[in-house]
C-alpha positions as a printed Julia matrix, in Angstrom:
553×3 Matrix{Float64}:
 14.45  227.23  26.3
 17.68  226.15  27.95
 17.69  224.83  31.5
 19.79  222.91  34.0
 19.59  219.17  33.4
 20.65  216.41  35.76
 22.78  213.82  34.03
 21.27  210.73  35.65
 18.28  209.19  37.38
 15.88  206.39  36.38
 17.1   205.8   32.84
 16.19  203.37  30.11
 18.06  200.14  30.77
 16.42  197.78  33.28
 17.67  194.67  34.94
 16.56  192.32  37.67
 18.76  190.87  40.4
 18.63  187.38  41.81
 17.32  186.9   45.34
 20.79  186.5   46.82
 22.02  189.81  45.46
 25.55  188.49  44.93
 26.21  187.56  41.31
 24.26  189.88  39.04
 22.4   187.54  36.71
 18.73  188.07  35.8
 16.51  185.12  36.77
 15.17  182.92  34.01
 12.19  184.47  32.26
 12.85  187.99  33.58
 12.09  190.84  31.25
 15.35  192.64  30.53
 15.4   195.71  28.33
 18.69  195.91  26.44
 19.97  199.16  24.97
 20.15  198.93  21.18
 21.71  200.8   18.29
 24.86  201.6   20.22
 27.47  204.08  19.07
 31.0   204.29  20.44
 30.5   207.65  22.18
 29.49  209.25  25.49
 29.27  211.86  22.94
 32.69  211.78  21.35
 34.08  209.21  23.79
 35.82  205.89  23.31
 35.3   202.45  24.82
 37.4   201.32  27.76
 37.87  197.99  29.52
 37.07  197.2   33.13
 40.75  196.49  33.79
 41.45  200.13  32.92
 38.75  201.35  35.32
 38.34  198.74  38.09
 36.8   201.32  40.44
 33.78  201.99  38.17
 30.4   200.83  39.45
 26.77  201.18  38.43
 23.92  202.3   40.69
 20.67  200.4   40.29
 17.32  201.21  41.9
 13.98  199.42  42.21
 11.37  202.17  41.78
  8.15  200.14  41.81
  8.9   197.37  44.3
  8.47  194.83  41.5
 11.9   193.24  41.32
 13.09  195.38  38.4
 16.24  197.38  39.05
 16.89  200.39  36.81
 20.31  201.72  35.96
 20.41  205.28  37.3
 23.98  206.47  37.55
 27.65  205.64  37.72
 29.81  205.76  40.81
 33.37  205.28  42.05
 34.62  202.68  44.5
 36.76  204.78  46.88
 37.27  202.05  49.5
 36.36  198.36  49.52
 32.94  199.17  51.01
 32.41  202.81  49.9
 31.05  204.28  46.66
 31.17  207.98  45.84
 28.48  209.33  43.53
 26.28  212.37  42.91
 23.67  213.26  45.54
 20.99  213.64  42.88
 21.54  209.97  41.98
 20.28  208.87  45.39
 17.55  211.47  45.98
 14.17  212.21  44.41
 13.28  215.36  42.45
 12.68  217.22  45.72
 16.06  216.26  47.16
 14.68  213.68  49.58
 16.95  210.68  50.07
 15.85  207.5   48.3
 15.72  204.26  50.25
 18.93  202.91  48.77
 19.26  200.37  51.6
 15.85  198.89  50.84
 15.67  199.27  47.07
 19.14  200.05  45.74
 22.22  198.08  44.84
 25.65  198.55  43.3
 26.92  196.52  40.37
 30.71  196.28  40.13
 33.29  194.21  38.28
 32.15  194.88  34.72
 32.38  197.44  31.92
 29.06  196.19  30.49
 25.84  198.02  31.22
 23.35  196.17  33.4
 20.49  194.77  31.37
 22.55  194.28  28.25
 23.45  190.96  26.65
 25.63  188.56  28.65
 25.21  190.19  32.06
 28.22  189.93  34.33
 29.66  191.46  37.45
 29.01  191.39  41.19
 26.02  193.07  42.81
 26.04  194.13  46.44
 23.54  195.86  48.7
 23.74  199.32  50.24
 23.42  199.94  53.98
 23.47  203.74  54.23
 23.89  207.01  52.35
 25.91  209.98  53.53
 25.63  213.51  52.11
 28.68  215.74  52.45
 26.82  219.02  52.79
 23.17  219.93  52.36
 22.16  218.89  48.87
 20.07  221.55  47.1
 17.99  219.84  44.42
 16.84  223.12  42.83
 20.36  224.48  42.4
 22.01  221.02  42.04
 24.45  222.22  44.7
 26.55  220.07  47.07
 25.95  217.24  44.61
 27.95  214.48  46.3
 27.05  211.37  48.29
 28.93  208.44  49.79
 27.29  205.01  49.92
 28.28  202.27  52.35
 28.04  198.76  50.91
 26.7   195.74  52.76
 30.01  193.98  52.23
 33.42  194.97  50.83
 34.36  194.42  47.21
 37.74  193.15  46.04
 38.18  195.6   43.15
 40.83  198.34  43.24
 39.49  201.62  44.7
 40.32  205.11  43.48
 41.49  207.99  45.66
 39.56  211.31  45.77
 41.42  214.58  45.33
 42.51  216.0   48.68
 41.17  219.14  50.31
 43.27  222.09  49.19
 44.43  220.4   45.99
 44.73  223.15  43.4
 47.24  221.74  40.92
 44.82  219.19  39.47
 42.21  221.91  38.85
 44.34  224.28  36.79
 42.43  225.62  33.73
 43.5   223.84  30.58
 44.31  220.58  32.39
 42.95  217.63  30.41
 40.66  215.48  32.56
 39.15  212.07  31.82
 35.5   211.27  32.5
 33.85  207.84  32.44
 30.24  206.68  32.08
 27.5   204.61  30.51
 25.37  207.63  29.57
 23.32  208.4   26.49
 25.24  208.23  23.24
 23.24  211.0   21.61
 21.45  214.19  22.59
 17.9   213.2   21.55
 15.83  212.65  24.7
 13.65  209.96  23.11
 15.89  208.19  20.62
 19.35  208.13  22.16
 20.25  204.92  24.03
 22.63  204.36  26.88
 25.97  202.86  25.99
 26.2   199.1   26.52
 29.88  199.43  27.45
 31.89  201.83  29.57
 33.12  204.91  27.72
 35.73  207.56  28.49
 35.99  211.15  27.38
 38.83  213.67  27.65
 37.94  217.32  28.25
 39.94  220.42  29.21
 39.08  222.12  32.49
 37.81  225.69  32.32
 38.36  228.54  34.76
 35.67  229.47  37.27
 35.24  232.83  35.53
 34.66  231.19  32.16
 32.34  228.58  33.69
 30.2   231.25  35.35
 30.0   233.39  32.22
 29.15  230.4   30.03
 26.66  228.56  32.21
 24.87  231.41  33.98
 24.18  232.95  30.58
 23.11  229.65  29.01
 20.44  228.94  31.63
 19.71  232.63  32.39
 20.2   232.07  36.13
 22.8   234.28  37.85
 24.86  232.1   40.18
 23.79  228.81  38.6
 27.46  227.85  38.48
 28.94  227.94  41.99
 32.73  228.26  42.17
 34.24  226.1   44.88
 31.37  223.63  44.75
 31.51  223.0   41.01
 33.98  222.77  38.15
 33.25  222.74  34.44
 34.97  221.25  31.44
 34.76  220.78  27.7
 35.41  222.67  24.49
 31.77  223.7   24.26
 28.87  221.72  22.88
 28.48  221.58  19.13
 24.79  220.74  18.83
 25.87  217.9   16.55
 26.35  214.39  17.94
 28.83  213.54  15.19
 31.23  216.29  16.24
 30.48  216.9   19.92
 32.34  215.82  23.06
 30.06  215.91  26.08
 28.61  213.99  28.99
 24.92  213.15  28.77
 22.09  211.81  30.97
 23.21  208.5   32.44
 26.75  209.71  33.08
 25.8   211.3   36.42
 27.69  210.16  39.49
 30.62  208.92  37.42
 34.15  210.18  38.1
 36.39  212.7   36.42
 40.13  211.97  36.85
 43.3   214.03  36.72
 46.68  212.46  37.5
 45.16  209.37  39.1
 42.76  211.14  41.49
 39.01  211.72  41.28
 38.64  215.5   40.98
 34.99  215.65  39.89
 31.64  213.88  39.81
 29.45  214.28  36.73
 26.58  216.5   37.88
 24.64  218.61  35.36
 24.63  220.22  31.95
 22.53  222.57  29.84
 19.54  221.07  28.02
 16.34  222.01  26.2
 13.08  220.29  25.38
 14.79  218.78  22.36
 18.44  218.38  23.34
 19.5   216.41  26.41
 23.17  217.47  26.2
 25.86  218.83  23.85
 24.0   222.11  23.44
 25.8   224.65  21.31
 28.68  226.36  23.13
 27.94  225.04  26.63
 30.23  223.29  29.12
 29.57  220.25  31.34
 29.45  220.66  35.13
 31.02  218.43  37.78
 31.01  218.46  41.58
 34.39  219.65  42.88
 35.5   216.66  44.96
 38.39  218.31  46.82
 35.98  220.73  48.51
 34.18  217.84  50.19
 37.18  215.61  50.92
 37.45  216.56  54.59
 33.8   215.59  55.11
 33.83  212.29  53.25
 37.24  211.09  54.48
 36.03  210.25  58.03
 33.15  208.29  56.46
 35.59  206.37  54.25
 37.72  205.6   57.29
 34.98  204.47  59.69
 36.13  203.38  63.16
 32.89  201.76  64.11
 32.08  198.31  65.48
 28.39  198.93  64.78
 29.13  199.88  61.13
 27.36  203.22  61.38
 29.11  206.58  60.88
 30.09  207.19  64.52
 33.31  205.99  66.15
 32.86  203.49  68.99
 35.05  202.47  71.93
 36.86  199.26  72.78
 37.75  198.48  76.41
 38.67  195.55  78.61
 39.03  194.91  82.29
 42.05  193.21  83.9
 40.63  189.91  82.65
 40.53  188.51  79.14
 37.14  189.9   78.07
 36.92  192.74  75.58
 33.93  195.02  75.25
 32.59  197.46  72.68
 30.59  200.54  73.58
 28.74  201.95  70.57
 28.42  205.7   70.21
 24.92  207.17  69.99
 26.26  210.65  69.27
 27.0   212.18  72.66
 26.57  209.04  74.75
 27.63  205.4   74.78
 25.29  202.43  74.53
 25.54  199.52  76.97
 28.71  197.49  76.57
 28.76  194.33  74.47
 31.19  191.45  74.75
 33.61  191.23  71.82
 34.45  187.63  70.99
 38.0   186.51  71.78
 40.54  186.66  74.59
 42.58  189.83  75.09
 44.57  189.12  78.26
 47.81  188.56  76.34
 48.01  192.19  75.19
 49.19  195.29  77.02
 48.18  197.73  74.28
 45.18  197.64  71.94
 44.31  200.25  69.29
 41.24  200.57  67.07
 41.5   201.12  63.33
 40.24  199.83  59.99
 43.55  199.04  58.36
 42.15  197.49  55.19
 39.21  199.92  54.86
 36.66  197.13  54.53
 34.19  198.61  57.03
 34.91  196.03  59.73
 36.72  197.42  62.75
 40.23  196.05  63.3
 42.43  196.02  66.37
 46.2   196.45  66.6
 47.43  194.6   69.67
 50.87  194.27  71.3
 51.63  191.01  73.09
 52.93  191.6   76.63
 55.42  188.72  76.72
 57.19  189.27  73.38
 56.35  192.79  72.26
 55.12  191.36  68.96
 52.39  193.45  67.34
 49.41  191.82  65.66
 46.67  192.92  63.31
 43.36  191.46  64.53
 40.92  191.57  61.65
 37.63  189.97  60.75
 35.7   189.54  57.53
 32.12  189.63  56.31
 31.82  185.9   56.98
 33.4   185.76  60.44
 32.47  187.18  63.83
 35.91  186.4   65.29
 39.26  187.96  64.56
 42.06  186.45  62.51
 45.56  187.21  63.78
 48.36  188.49  61.55
 51.78  189.45  62.94
 52.86  192.9   61.77
 55.98  193.67  63.83
 58.28  191.73  66.16
 59.97  192.71  69.42
 58.29  196.06  70.07
 58.53  195.76  73.86
 60.44  199.02  74.24
 58.29  201.03  71.83
 56.86  203.93  73.83
 53.68  204.43  71.8
 51.85  202.89  68.85
 49.32  204.98  66.93
 46.97  204.25  64.03
 45.86  207.74  62.93
 44.54  206.68  59.53
 46.0   207.66  56.16
 49.07  209.75  56.99
 50.75  209.94  53.58
 47.59  210.5   51.51
 47.68  207.24  49.54
 44.29  205.91  50.64
 45.6   203.32  53.11
 45.72  203.45  56.91
 49.22  203.73  58.36
 50.86  202.89  61.7
 53.18  205.1   63.79
 55.61  204.12  66.51
 57.57  206.18  69.04
 60.87  204.44  69.79
 62.55  204.24  73.2
 64.79  207.15  72.17
 61.86  209.32  71.05
 61.97  208.94  67.27
 58.57  209.07  65.56
 58.48  206.44  62.81
 55.81  206.15  60.13
 55.14  202.69  58.71
 53.33  203.2   55.36
 50.69  200.51  55.0
 49.78  198.35  52.04
 46.36  197.89  53.67
 46.81  194.15  54.25
 48.88  193.97  57.43
 52.14  194.54  55.57
 54.16  197.74  55.5
 56.76  199.6   53.52
 60.08  200.72  55.04
 59.62  202.99  58.04
 60.14  206.73  57.58
 61.52  208.85  60.44
 59.06  211.71  60.79
 60.4   213.48  63.89
 62.66  213.2   66.93
 62.27  214.23  70.55
 58.93  212.54  71.18
 60.25  211.01  74.42
 59.05  214.17  76.2
 55.42  213.14  75.62
 53.75  210.7   78.0
 50.8   210.12  75.69
 50.79  210.12  71.87
 47.36  209.71  70.35
 45.45  210.3   67.14
 42.84  209.05  64.75
 41.54  211.31  62.03
 41.45  215.04  61.4
 41.28  217.45  64.35
 41.79  220.62  62.3
 39.23  219.86  59.56
 41.69  220.3   56.72
 41.49  216.75  55.39
 44.77  215.61  56.94
 45.23  213.31  59.93
 46.77  214.84  63.05
 48.34  213.78  66.36
 47.6   214.83  69.94
 50.52  214.77  72.39
 50.62  215.3   76.16
 53.94  216.49  77.53
 55.33  214.91  80.66
 55.91  217.19  83.66
 53.65  220.05  82.54
 50.87  217.81  81.14
 50.29  220.44  78.43
 48.44  219.2   75.34
 50.09  219.66  71.94
 48.79  219.29  68.39
 50.98  217.99  65.56
 49.12  218.95  62.4
 49.23  216.51  59.52
 50.67  217.59  56.2
 49.65  214.66  54.0
 53.27  214.39  52.82
 55.12  211.09  53.05
 58.52  212.64  53.84
 57.38  215.03  56.58
 53.85  213.97  57.57
 53.51  216.25  60.64
 54.26  219.85  61.52
 56.15  220.86  64.65
 53.77  220.35  67.63
 52.08  223.47  69.04
 50.5   223.81  72.48
 46.7   223.91  72.43
 45.81  223.33  76.11
 47.71  223.83  79.39
 48.04  221.44  82.33
 45.8   218.52  81.49
 46.69  216.66  84.67
 42.97  216.25  85.41
 42.99  213.35  82.93
 45.07  210.21  83.27
 44.09  208.69  79.9
 43.42  210.2   76.48
 41.65  208.13  73.8
 41.18  209.08  70.14
 38.69  206.67  68.53
 37.82  209.05  65.68
 34.59  210.92  64.96
 32.39  209.94  67.92
 29.46  212.32  67.33
 29.34  211.97  63.54
 30.06  215.55  62.45
 33.17  214.63  60.37
 35.55  216.15  62.95
 37.7   213.93  65.16
 36.91  213.89  68.87
 38.74  213.09  72.09
 37.64  210.83  74.94
 39.36  211.51  78.26
 39.3   209.71  81.63
 39.96  211.16  85.09
 41.83  209.2   87.8
 38.5   208.78  89.58
 37.09  206.95  86.56
 34.85  209.61  85.0
 34.83  209.47  81.19
 34.26  212.57  79.06
 33.7   213.34  75.39
 35.46  216.44  74.09
 33.98  217.15  70.69
 36.38  218.41  68.06
 35.72  221.88  66.7
 38.02  221.65  63.68
 40.09  224.56  65.05
 43.76  223.87  65.72
 44.12  226.32  68.62
 43.14  226.47  72.29
 39.53  226.16  71.05
 40.26  222.73  69.59
 37.56  221.08  71.76
 34.08  222.05  72.85
 32.93  221.85  76.47
 33.29  218.3   77.76
 30.26  215.98  77.92
 30.23  213.3   80.61
 29.9   209.78  79.24
 29.85  207.84  82.51
 31.73  206.77  85.62
 33.54  203.64  86.76
 35.95  203.64  83.85
 38.99  203.23  86.11
 38.07  199.54  86.28
 39.13  199.11  82.64
 42.71  198.11  81.95
 42.67  199.12  78.29
 40.54  201.73  76.56
 41.09  202.58  72.91
């Protein structure tokens, strides 16, 4: 009888990490089970080096609290401290989240399977799991998760396919999948691969996927267009001739034109065959569908390193403070180490996507702009000059990734009203500025961080001088013209003297606005994801006395 089969979870290779959890080397005398009798296939795949896939990682889990970590799935490094994988890789059979923070780890920096001969690579802990949608374990639906690592890794990340991307999903397009999964279809005899393998498969249409897979498992609607994609030429039932993903490949990426378009999810199996069943296709999570939900989690703007955006503020003195979001309120302020009196403008961002909140600060005396950034080993900020002589710049904005290359960018409004985009390399250095628009001198506030319209692209909020009307400039994701012409979304916002856009304050993956009145009342206006007059929900009061702060960002 054919049925749906997950392609990962608690598989045969085991390994044990050292107490420090840094370099992945089993302690002396540890029992390590090495996969044997390897063949050079996923089924029908070929070996690949780590240098060709530096974003590949392995998920390991300690099931019995005994120090033994089992390889469960693959995953993709999508930012220095973020790993994208399948939801079923980090949940139990009932769909309940596993304690990845307490018993999981990620192994990166190697093409060799954990537990094999000559272990290598870097292991790092996991601090939290995020599910982009409600994972349905029975239907294997919404099968995507994003893991936050305990510290950033130095390996090159990959970029997920953007929301609305259709070109990469055209039927017939050849996609490349990676993994360490079983090299045969026999449940009991087929080992995992001891080295990373890759497999090329053509994408199939949704109609063909539904007809093939619903029939194979005799479940109408088993294949869900929009949430899933399928690929392959059809299983052969013969390991010598087949090309298919197998158990152990789950969570690993599928690439088209340099972007991750899919996550290995499930396939058709029987009591005797784990994969490569005659005539059946392999199923992957459709990454572009979930991009707008995972992107705010990739680009965290959080001092507390949770998934909610926090605030930075300072009084007229030198002391800076952070106020952590609790969802619809702010926790008591905490002093942020360092002196901030030299700056007349401070903006929050995570320019290098390492999970540690950065600040962009303009020096009052010179107009020089600095990147203030810290690392996993430091509680104070290092100072890197980014731009010189920006005294006359009307506004500086760090909205996130404007040109859809996976790196946070910086915008500037010149004294004459030109909007310039400085594409970032993610390390405090920038490519040549691109003029995105003119006429921005009419706006007295230019703000933005993240996606206000819930389309996966970063937007800007603008308040016009004189009328105080609020405008939205929708992001396009294009490097040459990154914003649409601004449209009015609210009239006469003179009740507020300061608008702040820290990001997703309440943790629902939609960007929010924080606004202050002249009397010092602070409000949260939760984003609705609608780019019209209904762009914000009813305001929620966060507190009073905020007119005593010189800078809020």
